[in-house]
N, C-alpha and C positions, 0 to 999 in steps of 0.2 A: 504494500500500500504506500501511496505517496504521502508526503507530510500533510496532515489534515489541519494543521494550524492556519493554513491559508484561509482567508475569509470566504465564505460560501454565499451563493446567490439565493439558494432556496433549499430547504430540507423538510422532509415529511416521512411518515411511516405508511407503508402500503402492505397489502396482503399478497403473497406470492401464491398463485393458483397452481398447485401441484397435487400429488396424491394425498398428502397429509396436511397441506397448508402450512404457511409460515409467515411471520411478520418480518419485514425487512425495512431498513432505513435507507432512503434514497436521498442523496445530497448532490446539488449542482454547484460546481465550481466554475471559474472562468474558463478552464481548459479541459474539464472532464466531468463525467457523470460517475458518481461513486455509489455502489450498492453494497450494503453491509448486512450480513445474516442470510445470504442466499442458501437454499437447500437444493440438492440434486433430487431428481425425480424418484430415486430410490435411496434408502438409508437416511440417517439423521445428521450426517455430517454437514456443518455449515461452513461457508467460505465467503470471502469478500471479493468484489470485482470492480476494477476501474475501467472506464471506457473513455479513451482519449478522443476529443472531438476532431482533432486534425487527422487522425489515422484510422478511425474506426470504419468498419464495413457494416455495422449495425444500422438498421433503420427502425423507426418507431411507427407502429400501426395502432391507431386509436380506435377503441371500441365504443359504440354509442348505443343508448337505449333506443329501441325501435320506435317507441311512441313519443317520448319527450325530447329525443335528440341530444340528451346530455351525455357527457363522457362517463362511462362506467369503468373503463380500464384501458390497458394498452399492452402491447407485446413488443419485446425486443426481437427483431427478425434479422436473420442472416441467410443470404442465398435463398430467399423466398420461403424460409422456414421459420416458424415461431420457436424461439429458443427459451425465452422467459416470459411468463404472462403474469400481469399484476392487476389488482383491483383496488379501489379506494373511493372516497367521497368525491362527488363531482366538483366541489370547490377545490379540493386538493389537486385533482387531476387537471382542472382548467388552469390553475396557477402554474402547474408544472409545464403544461403545454406552451403557455405564453413565454415562460422562461427559456424553454428549449428551442423556441422558434429561431431558426437561423444557425443554431449551434449544432444540431443533429438533423439528419434527413428524416422526413416523415414519408409515409407511403399511402397510396390510394387517395389522391387529391379529390376524387369525385365524392368521397364521404363528406368532405368539408365544403365543397363549392358546387354551385349549380352553373353549368355551362350556359353562357348567354350567346356569344358569337365569336367568330374568329376576327380579330383585328387585322391580322396578317397571317397568311397561310401559303407559303411557297417553299421551294427547296432550300432557300437560304435562311428562312426565318419563320417560326411559328409562334404567334402571340394570341392568347385567348383572353377574352373578357369574361369574367365569372363573377358570381355573387356569393357572399358569405355574410349571413346575418344582416341582410339588407344593405350591405356595403359592397360596392364594386371593387374588384381586385383584378390585377393583370397577372396572367401566368405566362412566362416566357420559357420556351424549350431551349435548352443549351446542350452542347456536346459535353458528355460527362462520363459515360460508361462505355466499356468495350467488353465483348465476350472473351473468356479465356478458354483454355483447352478442355476444361471439364464442364463446358456449357453453362457455367455460372458467370457472374459479371465481376469485373474488377473496377472499383471506384477510382477514377482519375480526376482529381479536383482540377477544374479549369481555372485559368487565370481570372476569369470573370468572377467566379464564386470566391476565390481567394481574396480578390480585391474587395468584394462586397462584405466579406467577413471582417476584413480590416476596417472598412468604413462602419460596420455595425459597432465595433469597439470604439471607433473614433468618428462619430457622426458629424455631419455638417449640414446646415440648412439649405445649401445650394447644390447638394449632391443627393440624387434619388437612391436611397438604400433599398433593402429588401426586408421582408417580414419572416419568411420561412422558405424551405425548399422541399420538394417531393421527388422521390425516386419510384418510378413505376415502370416495370417491363423494360428495363434498360434505357429509360428516358429520365431526364431530370428537368423539373419545372421550377423556376424561380417565381416566388409570389411577391408582388409589389403593389403598393397603393396605385389606384387608377387616377391619373391626372387628366381631367376632362377639358381643360382650357386650351389644349393644343400646343403647338410648337411656336417658334419665332415667326413662322409664316402667318399664323393666326394673329399674332401681335401686329405684324405689318399690315394685315388686312384691316384690323381694328382701327388703325390710324390712316387708312386709305393710302398706304405706302409712303407716308410722310411722318415718320415718328418724331415727336418733339425731342430736342437735344437732351432735356433733363431726363426723359424716359430712357433714352439710349445710354446716358451716363449711369443710371441705376442698373440697367440690364447688364452692361459691360462690367460694372463693379462686382456684381454678384457672380457673373461667369468667372471672372479672374479670382475672386475669393474662393470659389469652388475649386478652380484649377490649382491655386496655391496650396489648398488643403490636400488635394490628391498628390501633388508633387512632394509635399512634406512627408507623405506616406510612401514615397518612392513609386507611385503609380503613374504611368504615362497612359493617357486615355487613347490616343492615336486616331480618334475619329470624331473630333469636335467639328460640328456643322449645324446648320439650322435645324435639321430633323432631330438632332440629339440634345437640343436645349428646349425644355418644356416650360410652359407657364403654369405654375401651381396656383397663382392668384393674380388678378389684374388690379385689385384695389385692397391692400397695397400690392404693388408689383412684386412677385416672388418668382425667381427662376430656379430651375432644377436641371443639372447636367445628368443625362441618362445614358444608358447603354454602354457598358464596359466590355462588350463582346470582343473588341480588338485590343484591349489594354494589355500592358505588360507590367510586371512588378520587378523592381530592381534591374530594369533593362535586361531581363532574362532571356529575351528572344532576339535573334538576328534577322527575323523576317521583317519585311517592309509592308506596311498596310496603311489604308486611308481611303478617303472618298475623293474622286476627281473634282477639282475646283477648290479644294481646301488643303492640299498636301504641301508640306514644306519642301523646299528644293533639295535639302540634304537627304530626304527619303529616297530620291531617285539616284543617289550617289552611294559610294561604298563607305562613306564616313560613318562614324558612330552616331547612333540615334540617341537624343536626349529629350528631356521634357520640354525643350524649346520648340519641338515640332507642334506641341499643343498651342503654344503662344502664336505661332504663325497661323495656324488654323483659326484661332480666336480672332486674329487680325482680319482674316478673310470674312469672318462673321461680322466684325465691327464695320468693315467697309460696306457690307450689304445692308446693315442697319442704317448707316448714314445716308446712302444714296439709292438703295434698292437695286443695286447692280453688283454682280460678282466681280472679283478681280481676275478670274479666268472664266472663259465661256465653256471650256471643255477640258478633257484630260490632256489632249495634245498641247494646248496652250500651257497647261499646268506643267507638263514635262519640259517644255521648251523655256519656261520661265518668262513667258510674255505677259507680265503683270500689267494690269490696267487700273490705275488709281484715278478716280474721277476728279476732274479739275474744278468741280463746283462745290467742293467741301470748304465752307467758309470759316468754320470754327478752327482757329489755328492750333489750339491745344489738341483738339481731336485729330487734326491732320498730323501733327508731330507724333502723337502717341501711335497713330496708325503706322507711320514710318518706322518707329522703333520695333513694333510688333512684327512687321513684314521685312525686317532686315534680312538680306540673303545670307549673311554670315551669322550662324547660330551663336557664336561666341560673343558677338556684339548685340545680338537680339536681346531685348529685355526679358527678364524673368517675370512671372506673375507678380512677385513682390515688388519689383521695380515699377511695373505698370500701375499698381495700386497707389504708389507714391507720386505718380505723375500729376502735373497741374490740372489735367482734365478732370481729375477726381477731387483734388484739393482746392479747386476753385481759385487758384492763384491766377492773376490777370496775365494771360498769354505769355507766361514765363516758360520759354521753350527749354527742353532738356539739353544737357551738355554733351550727351553721347553723339557719336558721329551720325550724320544724316544718312538715310537710305539712298539718296541720290548717288553717293560715291560707289554704291555696289550694284548700280544698274548700268546696262549697256546704253550707248547713245540712243539706240532704237527704243529701249524700254523707257528711258527718261522722256523721250518724245511722246510715247504713248501715255505716260503718266500725266504729262502737263497738258496735252492737247485733246485728250479723249473727251468728247462732249457728253453732257448728261443724256441718258437714254431712259426709255421706259423700263419699268421693273420686269425682270425675267422670272417667270414662275419656276417652281421646282421642276427640275428636269428628271427627277427620279433616278439619279445616278446611284447605283448600288455600291456599297463598300466592296473592296476587293483587296486581295493580298498580292504584293509584288514579290516574286521569287528572287 
């Protein structure tokens, strides 16, 4: 047994359902589930068991009353078999379930949720809108399991789930976390709150594609605060774009960064990923990828908020670096911050922390930053495009799908 002097999150006594019955003590710590006083199905010998949340292959199956739908018990299952079965009061079990949400996998999501519709259902992504106790929730299918030689499954924790567990321990108002996850038939579904107000496209429509500068200021500050938090946790998002920034509330405005499906932690992957129109130039090169790629992508978002026009029309322009900064941006602080975020040199590009200290957010009167301007890192053709590109009508979402660059 591990040192139990560590502070616990929850503890209670439950009945173990076996041939002779037994009372066990179950305790939830930050990193494990501890069961004390377990009995085997035969004999009277008792033993203790620790289940580490990071490495366990156990999943929890919750049992409900047929008539009242209250929790009556649960099973610890492994390889689709019930290994330990417990019962207790509905209050105890409800508290336990709430505590374990996100720490351990549950099974059979259809016991807890009523299917409403598919929000998205294709080969790349499956997202379900479901209802639980009159509250809408989103279930997102992620790559998680793979079969092994014995026709059982091996749990392979994805970067997305690892990142969400980090965020669960270190939450932030501008990052959309998750509530729990379910493993069923070699599939894993993440459960998240449903954000009904839409994405930045819906924000742009709300203001008829002319968002007031004070709203843009608030939106960008929240995006950068969310990115700063992710980067402090060593998480690189890798797919910052309009579609992945949701509006949780219009009044007051609250922004949530969503979809960590392409993220990496501690820069643990050499793969290149992103969505055309938002990808930092170094992603197309053999240089090391850092969290500065998220800042470039956020800069592309910033430009679109300011003028309703992307910096790249398509992936080819993105790959060639044919950046187009609209010449009708009148706010000099906004323009300067945009230059710093879109700097082609990631070493000179601002960090999220640098951006948040910029005069655009501190309301200092057009006091431009001291860092080198973007102009020095553009070709003559790109400078010409930046200065003389006229204002154009808003280009709607082109439904460019995320992709991975080999």
